[in-house]
C-alpha positions in Angstrom: -3.0 -17.2 6.6 0.1 -14.9 5.5 -0.3 -11.5 6.0 1.2 -8.5 4.3 1.0 -4.3 4.7 0.0 -2.9 1.7 1.0 1.2 2.3 -0.9 4.1 0.3 -0.3 7.3 -0.5 -2.9 10.2 -1.3 -1.4 12.4 -4.1 -3.3 16.1 -3.2 -2.7 17.4 -6.6 -3.7 14.6 -8.4 -6.1 14.0 -5.6 -5.9 10.1 -6.2 -4.3 7.2 -4.0 -1.1 5.4 -5.0 0.2 2.4 -4.0 3.5 3.2 -2.3 5.3 -0.2 -2.9 7.1 -0.5 -6.3 8.0 -3.4 -8.3 10.6 -2.3 -10.7 9.3 1.2 -12.2 5.3 0.7 -11.7 3.5 0.2 -8.5 2.8 -2.6 -6.9 -0.6 -4.4 -7.5 -2.6 -7.3 -5.9 -0.7 -9.7 -8.1 2.5 -8.8 -6.7 1.5 -9.8 -3.2 -0.5 -12.8 -4.4 2.9 -14.3 -6.1 4.7 -13.4 -2.7 2.8 -16.1 -1.0 0.6 -13.4 0.1 -3.2 -14.0 0.6 -4.4 -11.1 2.9 -3.4 -7.1 3.5 -3.8 -4.7 5.6 -4.1 -1.6 3.9 -2.7 1.5 5.6 -0.5 4.9 5.3 1.2 6.7 7.9 -2.0 7.0 10.8 -3.6 9.0 8.5 -1.3 11.8 7.0 -1.4 10.1 3.5 -5.2 9.7 3.4 -7.3 12.6 2.1 -8.8 14.7 4.2 -11.7 17.9 3.4 -12.0 18.6 6.7 -13.7 17.7 10.0 -17.4 16.4 11.0 -19.3 13.3 9.9 -19.7 14.8 6.0 -16.1 15.1 5.4 -15.2 11.6 6.9 -18.2 10.2 4.7 -17.2 11.1 1.3 -13.4 11.0 2.1 -14.1 7.1 3.6 -16.6 6.9 0.1 -13.6 8.2 -2.0 -11.1 5.5 -0.7 -13.2 2.7 -0.2 -13.6 2.9 -4.4 -10.1 3.4 -4.8 -9.6 0.0 -2.3 -12.6 -1.6 -4.4 -10.9 -1.0 -7.4 -7.7 -1.6 -7.0 -7.4 -3.9 -4.1 -10.4 -6.0 -3.9 -9.2 -9.3 -5.5 -7.6 -10.3 -2.4 -9.2 -10.0 1.3 -8.2 -7.2 2.7 -8.0 -4.7 6.2 -8.4 -0.8 6.5 -7.2 1.7 8.9 -9.1 4.4 10.1 -6.8 7.6 9.6 -6.2 9.3 12.5 -4.4 12.3 12.3 -4.9 14.8 9.8 -3.2 14.6 6.1 0.5 15.5 6.3 0.2 16.5 9.9 1.0 14.5 12.8 0.4 16.6 15.0 -3.9 17.0 15.2 -6.0 14.3 14.4 -8.7 14.5 12.7 -11.8 15.4 14.7 -11.2 17.1 18.0 -14.6 15.6 19.6 -13.9 14.1 22.8 -17.8 13.3 23.7 -17.1 10.2 21.8 -17.7 8.8 18.7 -21.1 9.8 16.8 -21.1 12.0 14.3 -17.3 12.3 14.3 -15.2 12.5 11.2 -14.5 9.3 12.1 -18.3 7.7 12.2 -18.7 9.3 8.7 -15.5 7.9 7.0 -16.3 4.4 8.6 -20.2 5.1 7.6 -18.6 6.0 4.0 -16.5 3.0 4.1 -19.1 0.7 4.5 -21.3 2.7 2.0 -19.1 0.9 -0.8 -19.9 -2.7 -1.4 -16.7 -5.6 -1.0 -16.6 -8.9 0.1 -13.2 -8.9 0.6 -13.1 -5.9 3.0 -12.6 -8.0 6.5 -12.6 -5.4 9.0 -11.6 -1.6 9.6 -9.3 -1.3 12.3 -8.2 1.9 14.1 -4.6 3.2 13.8 -3.2 4.5 17.0 0.5 4.1 16.7 1.8 5.8 19.7 -0.7 8.5 20.9 -2.5 6.5 23.4 -0.4 7.7 26.2 -0.7 11.0 25.5 -4.2 11.4 24.3 -7.9 9.6 26.0 -8.2 6.2 23.5 -11.7 6.7 22.8 -13.9 3.2 21.8 -14.1 2.7 18.4 -16.7 0.2 16.2 -14.6 -2.7 14.6 -16.8 -4.1 11.4 -16.8 -6.8 9.7 -18.6 -6.5 6.3 -21.2 -4.2 7.6 -21.9 -6.0 10.7 -20.7 -4.4 14.0 -18.3 -6.7 15.8 -17.4 -4.7 19.2 -17.0 -1.4 20.7 
């Protein structure tokens, strides 16, 4: 298995996602990764700071997750891939996307995962949490990890 990182960004003005790597004067696509020998990718940004954020709460998370998954399905899905859960707010590495310290249920992240999973894609392997360096300063919650629509572990 040859795994590559594929960074993306959300453009707030155009309200679209874009591939950050470039090949010449164009955004990289799946074929660019395949030509370099990669057979799986991790689709990620900068811990959520470059992922759409409509506001806190389950419904906003679900809508944001569906939009992100729609982009992945249209651009990335011809290769097996992993996605990461956005932790921080768009453009801000100081505030998390949700402040619910009671657990996972009905949070932005719960909605985001449900939104991503509501968009069928047989090449999406797992959803991963991208914690970065925040665990020493904040509580680390348990999150569910999925393969397809089946929960693997909490």
